[in-house]
N, C-alpha and C positions, 0 to 999 in steps of 0.2 A: 529768314529774317534774323537779324542779330539778336542773340541771347534768347531765342524762343524755340521751344520744341517744335518739330514739324507738325502741322495741323492734321488732325483726324476728326471724324464726326464726333467721337466721344469726348475729345478734348475741347472742341468748339462748343458743345453743349455744357460742359463743365465751366468753361470760362464765362459763358453767357449767364449761367445760373449763379456763379460766384459774384458777378457784378450786381445782380438783383438783390443781394444781401449787404451791399456796401452803402456807405453814406455818400451824399452828394460830393463831398470833398475827396472821398476815396476814388470815386468814379472820375473826377476831374484830373486826379493824379494819374490814373491808369490811362486816360486819354492822352495826356501830355507825353507819357513814356512811349505809347504806340505811335504818336505823331513823330517823335524823333527817330524812332526806328524806321518808319516809312520814309522819311526824308533821307536817311542815310542810304536806304535801298534805292530810292529814286536817283540820287546823285551818283551812285555807283553803276547803275544799269540803264538809265534813260539819258541818251545824249542831249536830248532837247531840255530836259529839266536840269541836267547838270550845268548846261550853259546858262539857263534862266536863273539858277540859284548860285551862281559862281561868286557873287559878292556877299552872300549871307554869311554870318558867323557860324560856327560849327553847330551850336544848338540855339537856333533863333527862336524868338517868340512867334506865336502864330501870326500876329499882326505884321511881322517883318517880312513874311513870305508874300511875294507878289501874287495877285489873283490870276486865274486862268479863265479865258472866255472861249466860247465854242469855236469861233472863227479861227483863233490862234491854234486851238487843239487840232481842228480839222487840217489845217495847213501843215502841221508838224507831226502828223500821225505816225509815220514810219520811225521817227526818231524819239517819239514820246513813249512808245511801248518798250518794255524792259527785256523782251525776248527778241534777240536779233533774227530768229527765224520768222517772226511775224512781219509782214509788209503788206501794204494795201493792194499790191497786184495779186498776191497769193490769196488774200481775203476776197477780192472780187471774183476770182475763179471759184473759190469755195462757195460763195454765196449765190453764184449763178446757177447752181444745180439745186432743184427742188428736193432731191434725194437727201441733201445734207441738212435739211431743216432742223431735225432734232439731234444731229450729230455734233460731236465736238471737233473744233478746228485743231489740226495737228494731233488730234487724239487726246487733247487735254485742256482745251479752252472753250468756253461758251461765247458765242458772238451774238450781240444784239445790235439794234439800230434805233436811234432816236427818230421821232416822226419828222423832225425838221419843220414843224408847224410855225415856229417863231424865229428860226435861225437855220443855218446850214446843218443838214443831217450829219450825224456823227456815229461812227462804228464804235462799239464798246466791247472790249474783250475781258472776260471774267475768268480768273484762275480758280483752281480747286479750293484754295483758301477762302476766297470770297464765297463760293458756293456753299461750303460747309458752315461758315459763320452765319450766312443768311438763312440756311436751313434750320440751324439751331435757334436763331431768333424767332422764326416762324413757329417752331415746335414749342418753345418756352413761353413766348410773349404773345403770340397770336392765338394758336389753338390751345395753349395751356395757360393763357394769361387770366386776368381777373374777370374778363368778360365772357369768355367762352369755355374756360377751364372747368367750370361746374356744370356744364351741359352734358349730362351722361351720354346722351345719344350720339354726340360727336366723338366720343372716345372709341367707338367700335370701329373695326377696320373696314375699309372699302364701302363708305356710305354712297348712296346714289348722288351723283354730282354732275353739274353742267356748268359750262362757261358760255357767255354771250359776249363776243368781242368781234373785232374785224378778223377775217380769215386771211391766211397768208401773211407775208411780211416777217420782219425780224423783231417785232416788238415783243416786250417781255410777257405780256398777258397770254398771247397766242402760243409762244414757245413753252411756257409753263404748262398750258393745257396739253400740248403734244406730249410732253414728258409724262404728265399725269396719266393720260390716256394710254401710253405705252406700258406704264406700270400696271394699270388695271388689266390690260390685255395679257400681260405676262402671267397674271394670276387667274386667268380665265373669267375675268369680271368685266370684259369689254362692254357688255349690255348695260352696265350700271353707270356708264359715264357718256355724256353727249356734248357736242359742240354745236352751237347755233350762231350763224353769222349775224352780225349787227344789222344786215340788210334783209334779214328774213321778215317777210310780211307778218304783221301782228297776228293774223288769224292762224297762220301756220305755226308761228312761234307758240302761241297759246296751246295749239293742238299737240305739239311735241312736248311741251312741259307737262300738260295734263297726262300724257301717256307715260312719261318718265317718272313723274312724282318725285322730283329731285329733293334730297334732303339738304343739299348745299347748293346755292346758286351764286356764281361769281360773275360780276359784271360791272358796268359803270353806274353811278348814281342816277344819270338821266334815263338809263334802261330800267332800273329798278323802279323809278317813278312811273314809267309806262306800265310796267307789270302790275304795280299797285293799283292803278286805275282799272286795269282789266280784272283784277281780283275783286275790287269793290263793285264792279259791274256784274260780277258773277260768271263771266266768260272763262276766266282763269280760276282754277280751283286746286291749289297746291297747298301743302302744309310743310314747308321747309323747316329744318331745325336751325338754320342760320343763313343769313344773306351776307355775302362778302363783297364789299364795295372798295374800289380804288380808282385811281387815275384821274378822277374829276373831283372838284370840290363838293363835299356833302354838307349842306346847311343843317343845323340842328333841327329846324322845323321839318325838313324832309326825313331825317333820320327818325324822328318821333313818329311821323305819319307812316313810315314803312314798318316800324315795330308794331304799331297799333293795328295796321292792315293785316300783316302776316302773323302776328302773335309769336314772334320769335326775335332773338337778338340780331342786330345789324352790326357787323364788324367792319371797321374802316381802317385802312392803313395809308400812310403817306410814303410813297416809294418813287424812285427815279431810276432810269436806266443807268445813269452814271454812278449813283450812290447805293443803290439796292434798297433794302427794307429799312427806311429811315425813322418812321414813327408808327405806333400802333395804339389803337383805341383801348381804353381801360373800362372797368365797370362803371365809372362815373361819366363815361362818354367824353373823356378827354384824350387827346393824342399825346403820347409820351415818346420823346426822342430816344432812340437807342444810342444814347451819347457815349456809351463805352466803345462803339464801333463807328459812329458817325459824328462829325463835328458840324454844327450849324451856326452860321453867323448872319443874323439879319443886318442888312446894310442899307444906306440910303442911295440916291441916284449917283453920287460921286464915289461910292464904294466904302464910305466911312461907316462906323458902327451906327445903326439906327438907335436913337435914344428915346424916341416917343412914338407911340402908336405902331401901326403896321409899317413894315419895311418896304423899300422899293425893290428888293431883291434878296437872294440868299447866296452865301458862299458855302459850298458843300465840300467836305473832306471825307473820303471813304477810307477808313483805316484797315479795311479787310483785304482790298484788292492790291496785289503787288505787281501784277503784269502790266497794268495801265494805271499808274498812280493818279488819282483824282484828288487834288490838293487845292483847296480854296477855289473851286470851280463855280462860276457864277451861273445861276438860274434866276428866272424872273419872277418866281413865286413871291407874293406879298405875305409876310409872316410876322408873327410876334412870339417871342419866347418868354415863358413865365417860370419862376422858380419857387412859387408858393406851394405849400403842402397840398397834396391831393387826397381826397377821402379814401381812394384806393390803396394808399400807402406806398406807392411807387417812388423810388428816389430819383427818377429821371425827370428832366425838365418837361414842361408842358408846352406843346406846339399849337398855336392857333394859325390857321391858313385863311387867307381872304382871296384866293385866286392869284392869277398872274398879273404882272404890271401891265401887259398888253390888253388885259381884259378890263381895265379901268378906263372909262370914257369920260371925257370932259366936254360939257355942253356950254353954250353961251346962254345963261339963264337971265332972267329979268333983273336979278340983283348981283350979277357978276358970274364967274365961272362956277358951274355946278358939276362936281365930280361924282361919278356914279360907280360904286364898286359891285361885283357880282352878286353878293348876298341880298342886296336891296331888291332886285328883280327876279332873282332865281326862284324865290318862293311865290312869286306872283301867280303862277299857274296853279298852285295848290288851292287858290280861292276861286278858281274858274272851273266849274263842272264840265267834264268832257275833254279837258285839255290834258294831253299826255306829257308834252314837253314844249318848252318855248326857247326862242333865240332872238336876240336883239342885235341889229346891225346898224352901227352909226354911219350915215351917209355924208354928213357934214356937221359942223359945230351946232347946227340948229335942225338936223333932220335925223330921225330914228325910224328904222323899218323893223316891224314886229313879225315874226313867223312862229308858227306853232304846229304840232302834230296833234290830231284829234282821235278820239275813240271812233271806231267805224260806225257805230250807230248814232253818234252825235250829229247835230246840225252844225257843220263846219263853220258856216256863216255866223251863226249865233255865238259859237265858241270864240272865234276871232274877234267878234265885236266886244265880248265880255272881257277878253284879255286886253284889247286895245283900251277899253274904259278903265281897267285896273292900272294899266301902265301910265295913262294920262293922269289918273288920280295921284299916283306916286310922284310924278313930275310936278304937278300942281302944288302938292304939299310941300315941296322942296323949292318953290319959287322959280320953277322953270316951265310954267304953263305955255310959254311962247314957243317952245320946241315943237316942230312939226312931227307928230307921231302918226304913222300910217301902217296899215296891215298889208301883208303879202301872203298869197297862197302858194308861194314857192316852197320846195322842201327844205328841211333843216340841213345845214352844211356841216359835215363831219370831216375830221382829219383822217389821214391814212390809217391810223391805228384804230379808228372808230370812235375816238373821243369826241364828245360834243363840247365845243366852246359856246358858252351861253352869250358871251359878248363878242362881237367882231367890229373892227373898224375898217371901212372901205370907202374911200373918198374918190374913187375912180369914176 
């Protein structure tokens, strides 16, 4: 990159920690300089972006740069990447072999795939620079940050750890586990790490966790909620040092319930396949954007800056990855950026997430349109004994199907009835008692990566 020393793990960690001592204005200036360097690199090495940016001035403002959406990116993948040795045909051959799952493409790139749950699946190639920067962010702001950094037990090497995600596939959570497991095995510590598929029956999952007694559990909020119910019921009996949550929205009420149940901190981060480690939780339970390496722009439905409340989407710019420049890439997460001081003392902006735009449902209420965002119903199951997790599927503007998973020893009929009653109460309170809400005993629908979408819309 222009004017920058080649990245090393030591340099990445130094740069990350230097930014943590800066003012907000200093971080903004650093961000602008890195953006201009990234643009110069993209114009010089990406034929697709060179053409897309041909009418821009030499040093454009961020708002001058045209956004990038997933369909456009997928269509131009071969010309988007900056290394001419990379092409979709070669990647398809590489990805077709299970033996390459934890290996680097061309010996130097990590390859991931988005789930494609809301749009066309996208292959993402990460270079060593991205990997080193994101590892430094995890070391300094996740494990060493204000929330977990004071937990002495987490500082010892090779803690007992487990991951509970979807198996197989090229999603980041599974690949991260494979690399972690390989590192443990190389140290002769393979028995201290375990993987459990998201499809593992609860009884077997509880048995495996009780046997391992993990000190760190990494999984989705929906799974942590299931584990908490099992812990409360006494079937699960573990004493982790930390729970690590990602990939789904974690409501504050659920975080508090998890910390109370397991008597340990719950760490949460906001990350994406395209942008990497974008934001991390602090000791005040607020997500702080890693704005020295990530640019986040909340936008409205037309792509203009969102000025009030939660946005309709986000434009993400990854300042670390040079091989596949992600610049103003649109994702559908509804978000709000805050710049007020945080009790933890972090100079980085605060990020509030309200789920994805696709997860917001509009109903024909008695007094007009009733718009429902995920947090409203995500915590409904917390008030229903025996309910592990819930899912809400809109079938029409006036019809909602409610599904749930129950504790094995619970009366499933009674649990579904109680969740139905709680859901109807929420709709009635919001002037939408006319909506037809009914229960289903069908299983919850999960995406390819194992994530649970609490809200779905299916008018078929």
